[in-house]
C-alpha positions in Angstrom: 239.4 167.3 117.3 236.0 168.7 116.8 235.8 172.6 117.1 232.9 174.8 118.5 232.2 178.6 118.4 232.2 179.7 122.0 230.4 182.7 123.0 230.6 183.8 127.0 228.4 186.5 128.0 227.9 188.8 131.5 225.1 191.3 131.8 225.7 193.6 128.7 229.4 192.5 128.4 230.8 189.6 125.9 234.1 188.3 127.6 234.7 185.4 125.3 233.8 185.1 121.7 236.2 182.6 119.3 236.3 179.3 118.2 238.0 176.6 120.5 239.1 172.8 119.7 236.8 170.7 122.4 237.8 167.0 124.0 234.6 164.8 123.1 234.3 163.7 126.4 234.2 167.1 128.2 231.0 168.4 129.8 229.9 171.8 129.5 230.4 172.4 133.3 233.9 171.4 132.9 234.6 173.5 129.9 233.4 176.3 131.7 235.5 175.8 134.7 238.5 175.5 132.2 237.7 178.6 130.3 236.9 180.8 133.3 240.1 180.0 135.2 242.1 180.7 132.4 240.3 183.9 131.0 237.9 185.5 133.4 238.3 187.3 137.0 238.2 184.9 140.1 234.7 186.2 140.9 233.4 185.0 138.1 234.4 181.3 138.6 231.8 180.1 140.7 229.1 182.0 139.2 226.1 180.3 138.3 225.3 180.3 134.1 223.3 178.7 131.6 224.1 177.1 128.1 222.8 177.4 124.9 223.5 175.8 121.3 222.2 176.7 118.1 222.7 176.7 114.4 223.8 180.5 113.8 225.8 182.7 116.0 223.0 185.5 116.7 219.8 183.0 116.1 217.6 181.4 118.8 219.2 178.5 120.3 218.2 175.7 122.7 219.2 175.5 126.5 220.9 172.7 127.2 222.2 171.2 130.9 225.2 171.7 132.0 226.2 168.2 133.1 226.0 167.1 129.2 228.7 167.0 126.9 229.8 169.4 124.7 230.3 167.5 121.6 227.1 166.1 121.6 225.0 169.1 122.4 226.8 170.7 119.4 226.0 167.7 117.1 222.1 168.0 117.9 221.6 171.9 117.9 224.9 173.3 116.1 228.4 174.1 116.5 227.3 178.0 118.3 227.6 177.6 122.0 226.6 180.4 124.3 227.1 180.7 128.0 225.5 183.5 129.9 227.0 184.1 133.5 224.2 184.5 135.8 224.5 187.4 138.4 222.7 186.4 141.5 222.8 190.2 142.9 221.0 191.4 139.9 218.4 188.6 140.1 217.6 189.1 143.7 216.2 192.4 142.5 212.9 192.6 140.5 213.7 194.9 137.7 211.4 195.7 134.8 212.2 193.8 131.7 213.9 196.0 128.9 214.9 195.1 125.2 215.9 197.8 123.0 214.5 198.1 119.1 217.7 196.6 117.8 218.2 193.5 119.5 214.1 192.9 118.4 215.2 193.8 114.9 218.4 191.6 115.2 216.4 188.7 116.4 213.8 188.7 114.4 215.8 188.8 110.9 218.2 185.7 112.4 215.4 183.7 113.6 214.1 180.6 111.3 210.6 181.3 110.1 207.9 179.4 108.1 204.8 180.9 106.0 201.5 180.1 107.2 198.7 178.2 105.2 195.0 178.2 105.8 193.8 174.6 105.3 190.8 175.2 102.8 190.8 172.3 101.0 193.4 169.5 99.8 195.7 171.7 98.0 196.0 173.9 100.9 196.7 171.0 103.0 199.6 169.8 101.0 201.3 173.5 101.2 201.1 173.0 105.0 202.5 169.1 105.2 205.3 170.5 102.9 206.0 173.6 105.3 205.8 171.1 108.3 208.5 168.8 106.4 211.0 171.9 105.9 210.2 172.2 109.7 211.1 168.9 110.8 214.2 168.9 108.9 215.4 172.2 111.1 215.1 174.5 107.8 213.5 177.5 107.1 214.0 181.1 106.4 215.2 184.0 108.2 213.1 186.7 109.3 209.1 186.5 109.3 209.0 188.8 106.1 211.2 186.2 104.1 209.1 183.4 105.2 206.2 185.2 104.1 207.4 186.4 100.5 210.0 183.8 99.3 209.1 180.8 101.7 205.5 181.1 100.9 205.9 181.1 97.0 208.5 178.4 96.9 206.1 176.1 98.9 203.2 177.4 96.9 204.9 176.2 93.7 206.4 172.8 94.8 202.8 172.0 95.5 201.4 173.1 92.5 204.1 171.1 90.6 203.3 167.9 92.9 199.6 168.8 92.1 199.8 169.0 88.9 201.2 165.6 88.3 198.8 163.9 91.1 195.9 165.1 89.4 196.9 163.7 85.5 197.9 160.5 87.0 200.7 159.8 89.2 201.2 156.3 88.5 201.8 156.8 84.7 204.4 159.8 85.5 205.6 157.1 88.3 206.3 154.3 86.2 208.6 156.7 83.8 210.1 158.5 86.2 210.2 157.4 90.0 209.6 160.4 92.1 212.0 161.1 95.3 211.2 159.3 98.3 210.8 162.4 100.1 208.0 163.5 97.9 206.0 160.2 97.6 203.8 161.1 100.7 202.6 164.2 99.1 200.8 162.0 96.0 197.6 160.3 96.0 195.5 163.1 97.4 194.3 165.1 94.2 191.4 162.3 93.9 190.7 163.4 90.4 187.6 160.9 90.6 185.6 163.2 92.3 185.6 165.7 90.1 182.8 166.6 87.3 185.1 167.3 84.2 187.1 164.6 82.8 190.9 164.1 83.7 192.9 166.6 82.3 195.9 165.4 80.3 199.5 166.2 80.3 200.5 169.2 78.4 204.3 170.3 77.0 204.2 173.6 77.7 202.8 173.0 81.5 205.4 170.6 82.2 208.0 172.8 81.1 206.5 176.0 82.9 206.4 173.8 86.4 210.2 172.3 85.9 211.5 176.0 85.0 209.8 177.2 88.2 211.4 174.6 90.4 214.9 174.8 88.8 214.8 178.3 89.2 214.9 177.8 93.3 218.1 175.7 92.8 220.8 178.5 92.5 219.1 180.9 95.0 221.5 181.6 98.0 219.3 180.2 100.6 218.7 176.7 98.5 222.5 176.3 98.7 222.8 176.7 102.3 223.2 173.7 104.1 220.1 173.6 106.2 218.4 172.8 102.6 220.9 170.3 101.7 218.1 167.2 101.9 215.9 169.1 99.9 218.0 170.2 97.1 218.8 166.9 95.2 215.0 165.6 95.2 214.1 169.2 94.2 216.5 168.9 91.1 215.4 165.5 90.1 211.4 166.4 90.2 212.2 169.2 87.9 214.2 167.4 85.7 211.9 164.5 85.5 209.1 166.8 84.8 211.2 168.4 81.5 211.9 164.8 80.7 208.3 164.1 80.3 207.5 167.1 78.5 210.1 166.1 76.1 208.7 162.7 75.6 205.2 164.1 75.0 206.7 166.4 72.3 208.6 163.5 70.6 205.5 161.4 70.3 203.3 164.3 69.1 206.1 165.1 66.1 205.9 161.4 65.4 202.2 161.1 65.3 202.1 164.4 63.0 204.7 162.8 60.8 203.0 159.8 60.2 199.3 161.8 59.5 201.2 164.2 57.0 203.4 161.3 55.3 202.7 160.1 51.5 204.2 156.9 52.2 201.9 154.0 53.5 202.6 152.5 56.6 202.3 149.1 55.4 204.4 148.1 52.1 201.8 147.1 49.9 204.9 144.9 47.9 205.3 142.9 51.1 201.7 142.8 52.0 200.4 140.2 49.4 198.7 140.6 46.4 194.9 139.5 45.1 193.7 138.5 41.8 189.9 138.6 41.0 189.3 136.0 38.2 186.1 136.7 35.8 182.9 134.9 36.2 182.5 131.8 33.8 179.1 132.6 32.4 178.7 129.5 29.9 178.1 125.9 31.3 177.9 122.6 29.9 174.0 121.4 29.8 175.3 118.0 31.5 177.1 120.2 34.4 173.6 122.3 34.9 171.5 118.9 35.1 174.4 117.5 37.5 174.6 120.1 40.2 171.3 122.1 39.5 169.9 120.5 42.9 172.9 121.9 45.0 172.8 125.3 43.2 169.0 125.8 44.1 169.5 124.8 47.6 172.3 127.2 47.9 170.1 130.1 46.5 167.2 129.2 48.6 168.9 128.9 51.9 170.4 131.8 54.0 174.1 132.5 53.9 175.2 131.6 57.5 173.4 128.1 57.6 175.5 125.2 57.1 174.5 122.6 54.1 175.5 119.4 53.7 176.6 119.0 50.1 177.0 115.1 50.3 173.2 114.4 49.3 174.1 116.5 46.2 177.3 114.9 44.8 177.5 111.7 42.3 177.7 108.4 43.7 181.2 107.0 43.6 184.3 107.0 45.7 185.8 110.0 47.2 187.9 111.4 44.6 185.0 111.5 42.2 182.7 113.6 44.8 185.6 115.9 45.0 
């Protein structure tokens, strides 16, 4: 049976604050009627109330209609349910709204926030899109100050790590290490062809540095929270692939360096075959000189690329005699 944490408030008092099991088909209105008749004074049984749901006990919550089922609302908005009994007599009197400083501080420190970025270029837009992805997954950092410092640094480091690969060749990297699906939408934005200078190459030290920065976030307490479960796995994979690619580049560099410094030829001369050079035959018999003189003269006059038909210069007879 599902369990929710129910809080019932009336004016400045908390009437109920504990976890309770619920039936999956019970509505908010029926649940309040049951709790009120068993726990509260009779004058509160028929009072109007408002219901709210959220992921945290003290954070912001979403208002839900009384006719909704408790289980469905808790599945969508969170298991912390808060019922606020409305005092009709007090509502008829117009009173100035007041909020003490402590409540404001508590609200600010328990509200999920996201950092803000200015869109000046493609890299800034990438940071904004990453922030929007975190928002779409109902994640963030508690308190504006934490979001402005910790959250902004994380999004900036992740954007820089993605931009580093994108500007140097996303296709090259993606063929060897498939990027996480949730990160694919952030690539092919750098457009390196628009830059005046040549596209920079992947570097071992920079890849390791980008990987180290991302890995440092994995062990932080806020990353271990369930609201970031969807991000933790792809973040670890991408950071790990950056490190693996750095190791691959280092291994290739070591091999090339060893080949250049090696005294052993890359090709085995013993297996490559051999060449024998014969001394030229200076002496020729007079009859040979007379027999092949016209052919020799024709070869000396003709250009080296010009083909010559030697049949007219060969002695008469059969093929064997001409050869």
